N, C-alpha and C positions, 0 to 999 in steps of 0.2 A: 447223460443227466444223472445227478445224484438221487438216490432213493431217500425219501423222507416219510416220516409218519405224521399223519394228519389226525388230530384227536378231536377237533371241534370245528364249527363253522368259521370261526375267525381265522384259524390256521388254513382252512381250505380257501377262504377269500384271499388271504395273503399269497398263497401258492398261485391262485388263478391270476392275480394281478402281476406277480413276478413272471409267470409263464407268458402271459399276453404281452408284456413288455419285451421279453426276449424274442418272441415271434416277430413283433413289429420291428425291432431293431435289426434283426437279421433278414427275415424274409421280406418285410415291408421295404427296407432299403434296397434290396435286390430288385424288387418290383418297380420301385421308383426309378432306379438307375436304368432298368430295361425300357421303361416307358420313355425316358428321356432320350435314349439312344435311337428310338424309332424302329428298331429291329423287331419285326413281328414275331419271329421265331423265338427270340430271346424273351420278349414280353410274355408270350404264351407259356414258355417254360417256367419263368419266374412266377406267373400267376398260378400255374399248376402246383409248383413247389409250395407256395403259400397255402393254397387250399389243402394240400396233403398234410402239411404241418399242423394245420388246424384240426383236421380229422384225426391225425395221430394223437394229438394232445387230448382231444375229447375222449378217444378210446382209452388212453392211459388213465384219465380221470375216472371213467366209468369202471374200468377193470380194477381199480384200487378201492372202490367203495365197499365198505363192509357193513352189513346190517347186524347190529349188536342186540337186536330184540330177541 
């Protein structure tokens, strides 16, 4: 993922929307495909991958917050 500088709330909101969309496209599609297959192991793996991606993204967001006060 490319590094970007976020200077205000609007840029942060745009980043969050774009990141959420990317997560849904990749991880959500994998989860839906796994659910459709009926393979419990594949479904569990896809669900865990989705959850981990969400956690990683939240940690990235919090790690990049800078208090300018």
